[in-house]
Structure formats: C-alpha cells, structure tokens
C-alpha positions as CSV (number, residue, x, y, z in Angstrom):
1,M,122.7,80.4,-52.6
2,F,121.2,77.0,-52.4
3,T,124.3,75.8,-50.0
4,I,123.7,78.6,-47.7
5,R,120.0,78.1,-47.5
6,H,120.6,74.3,-46.8
7,R,123.1,75.2,-44.2
8,L,120.8,77.6,-42.4
9,T,118.0,75.1,-42.5
10,A,120.3,72.5,-41.0
11,L,121.3,74.9,-38.2
12,A,117.7,75.8,-37.4
13,V,116.7,72.2,-37.2
14,A,119.7,71.5,-34.9
15,S,118.9,74.4,-32.6
16,A,115.3,73.4,-32.4
17,L,116.3,69.9,-31.4
18,A,118.8,71.2,-28.9
19,L,116.1,73.5,-27.2
20,G,113.5,70.6,-27.1
21,A,115.9,68.4,-25.3
22,C,116.7,71.3,-22.7
23,S,113.1,71.6,-22.0
24,S,112.3,67.8,-21.8
25,G,112.9,67.7,-18.1
26,Q,115.4,65.0,-18.3
27,D,118.0,67.2,-16.9
28,N,116.0,68.3,-13.8
29,P,116.9,66.0,-11.0
30,T,113.5,66.3,-9.4
31,A,111.4,65.8,-12.4
32,N,111.5,62.1,-12.4
33,Q,111.5,61.4,-8.7
34,P,108.7,59.8,-7.0
35,A,106.9,61.5,-4.3
36,T,107.5,60.3,-0.8
37,G,105.1,61.0,2.1
38,G,103.0,63.2,-0.1
39,A,105.9,65.7,-0.7
40,T,108.6,65.7,-3.4
41,P,112.2,66.7,-2.6
42,A,111.5,69.9,-4.6
43,A,108.7,70.8,-2.1
44,S,110.6,69.7,0.8
45,A,113.3,72.1,0.0
46,S,110.9,75.1,0.4
47,P,110.7,76.8,3.7
48,L,109.2,74.6,6.5
49,T,106.7,75.7,8.9
50,A,106.0,74.6,12.5
51,D,103.1,72.3,11.6
52,Q,105.4,70.2,9.2
53,V,108.2,69.7,11.7
54,N,108.5,67.2,14.5
55,V,112.0,65.9,15.2
56,Q,113.6,63.9,18.0
57,M,117.2,63.4,18.6
58,T,119.2,60.9,20.8
59,L,123.0,60.7,21.3
60,Q,124.3,57.3,19.8
61,G,127.2,56.4,22.2
62,S,129.7,58.8,23.6
63,P,131.5,61.5,21.7
64,T,134.9,60.5,20.4
65,L,137.9,62.2,19.1
66,S,138.7,62.1,15.2
67,A,141.7,60.2,14.2
68,D,143.5,63.5,13.5
69,D,142.6,64.9,17.0
70,Q,141.0,68.1,15.4
71,F,137.4,67.3,16.0
72,I,134.9,65.9,18.3
73,N,132.7,63.4,16.5
74,V,129.1,63.2,17.9
75,T,126.7,60.7,16.5
76,V,123.1,61.6,16.6
77,N,119.9,59.5,15.7
78,L,117.4,61.8,14.3
79,A,113.7,60.6,14.1
80,N,111.4,62.5,11.7
81,H,108.0,62.5,13.0
82,G,106.8,65.4,10.9
83,K,104.9,65.8,7.8
84,T,107.6,66.3,5.3
85,T,110.8,64.7,4.0
86,L,113.8,66.5,5.4
87,I,116.2,67.3,2.3
88,S,119.9,68.5,2.8
89,T,120.0,69.9,-0.8
90,G,118.4,72.7,-2.8
91,A,117.7,76.2,-2.0
92,N,117.0,75.7,1.7
93,P,118.6,72.5,2.8
94,V,118.1,70.9,6.2
95,N,121.5,70.1,8.0
96,L,122.4,69.0,11.5
97,G,123.9,72.2,13.1
98,A,125.6,72.9,16.4
99,H,126.1,76.1,18.5
100,S,128.8,76.4,21.2
101,A,127.5,77.7,24.6
102,D,129.1,78.7,27.8
103,A,128.4,77.4,31.2
104,N,125.2,79.5,31.5
105,G,124.0,78.2,28.2
106,T,124.6,81.5,26.4
107,I,125.3,80.8,22.7
108,I,128.9,81.9,21.9
109,D,129.3,80.6,18.3
110,N,125.8,80.3,16.5
111,D,127.5,78.4,13.5
112,L,129.9,76.1,15.1
113,A,129.5,73.1,12.7
114,R,127.2,71.6,10.1
115,A,126.6,68.0,8.8
116,P,124.3,67.1,6.0
117,I,121.1,65.0,7.0
118,P,120.3,62.1,4.5
119,D,116.9,62.5,3.0
120,T,114.6,61.6,6.0
121,A,110.9,60.7,5.0
122,P,108.2,61.2,7.7
123,N,108.2,58.2,10.3
124,S,111.8,57.4,9.5
125,Q,115.3,57.9,11.1
126,A,118.6,58.8,10.0
127,T,122.0,58.5,11.9
128,V,124.4,61.7,11.4
129,T,127.8,62.4,12.7
130,I,128.7,66.0,13.2
131,Q,132.1,67.1,13.7
132,L,132.9,69.8,16.5
133,P,136.2,71.6,16.0
134,I,138.2,71.1,19.2
135,A,139.8,74.5,19.0
136,Q,136.4,76.2,19.2
137,I,134.7,73.8,21.6
138,M,137.2,73.6,24.5
139,G,135.7,75.0,27.9
140,K,132.1,75.1,26.2
141,S,129.1,72.8,25.5
142,A,127.5,72.2,22.2
143,Q,123.8,72.5,21.5
144,I,123.0,70.2,18.5
145,L,119.9,70.5,16.6
146,P,118.5,70.7,12.9
147,V,118.5,73.9,10.9
148,Q,116.9,74.8,7.7
149,E,119.6,77.1,6.1
150,G,118.1,80.6,5.4
151,V,114.8,79.8,7.4
152,A,115.2,78.8,11.0
153,W,116.9,76.4,13.6
154,F,114.4,73.8,14.5
155,D,114.2,75.0,18.2
156,T,112.0,77.7,16.7
157,W,109.4,75.0,16.1
158,G,109.8,73.2,19.3
159,T,112.7,70.7,18.7
160,K,114.8,70.4,21.8
161,P,118.6,70.8,21.3
162,L,120.8,67.8,22.1
163,V,123.3,69.1,24.5
164,V,126.9,67.7,24.9
165,G,130.0,68.8,27.0
166,P,131.4,70.8,28.2
167,F,134.6,69.6,26.9
168,N,138.0,70.5,28.5
169,S,141.6,69.5,28.5
170,C,142.2,66.4,30.6
171,A,144.0,67.0,33.8
172,S,146.8,64.9,32.7
173,A,148.1,64.3,29.0
174,T,148.7,60.8,30.0
175,I,144.9,59.9,30.3
176,G,143.9,61.7,27.3
177,K,143.6,64.9,25.3
178,V,140.0,66.0,25.7
179,C,137.8,65.0,28.6
180,D,134.1,65.2,29.0
181,A,132.2,67.0,31.7
182,D,132.9,64.3,34.2
183,G,136.7,64.3,33.6
184,K,136.5,61.2,31.5
185,P,138.9,61.1,28.4
186,L,137.3,60.9,25.0
187,A,138.2,57.7,23.1
188,S,139.8,58.3,19.7
189,A,137.9,57.3,16.6
190,A,141.0,55.4,15.6
191,Q,140.9,52.9,18.5
C-alpha cells in the first residue's frame, strides 16, 4: 500500500511540474519578443485596418528568368510607412502577392503567386523576390501588391499595385525564351 501511494504521489508531482512548464510561456514564440514600433508580432498578425497601412513599392532592376526557366523573378523594394509591423507568419500573415491580368487590366488569376515578406517595422524597408509561373503569365501582365491572408489585398487600403509585363514568347528562340512588353528578352538568373 505504501509503495502504491508513493508512486501516485510521485506521479502527481511530475504531472504538476509538467503542467507548470507548459504554462510558463517559454514555448510561446511571442511571449519573450520585444515590442517594435508599439506593436508586437502577435498584434500585427491580427487583421489590419486602413489607418494602419501605408506601403509603397518600387521595382528593383528588371524581371529575370529563373535558372530552370519555369518562373519570372520580380524583385520589389517594399517601404512600410504604416503604423504597424508587417508579419508573414501567424493567423493572418502578410505576403507579397500577384494577380495576372489581361491587356484591359481585368484580373484573370487572383492568386498567381505569393512570397513571404520579412518582418518589416514601420519606417523600414524590405526587398522581396516573387516568382511568377511562366506557364500562367504568358500573354498577361502581373499586378504585384501585399495581401493580408484572409483579410484583404492592400489595394483595398490605397496601395497602388506594381504592374510588370505583359510577358510574351520572344519572336525568335535565338534571342530568348520570354520577352517583356518591348520585345526585349528577359535575362536568366543564371547569367
């Protein structure tokens, strides 16, 4: 009887210690992170509002072909002039997204591509490369802008999309595989 009671007591103590460790917050990735710009990453992952968002984008260089010729790489500089840190993890991550559009600007594929944006605090910048699948962008343009997944595309809050393309097959395979709107072949990322 004494042995059973001793084992039950040891089991109860071990269980209490395990439960205490689970609730200590040490396993919570946001529990020990400092606040940046007045907002913690956990708060930034919540749905954003128009008054929090102010993003400007610029194209960095010209689009290029990926080394395997399957994607068009577009590098974008994203400047966060808003009031909150942009976070690409959590329940409502912020990513750089792309739509494909026809010659009239009508969206053909709303979810053409996504690329995670590194944590970008207010008044800072990030450089992001998004890969557009060649098979789905040929003969079309791409409208690139941030999106908070499950909430809204940033054009809803006034961000102007960055437009690249249209992309077409080059007139001659000897000059290149994919050409831009001016008929200039895209350089390969491998070059």
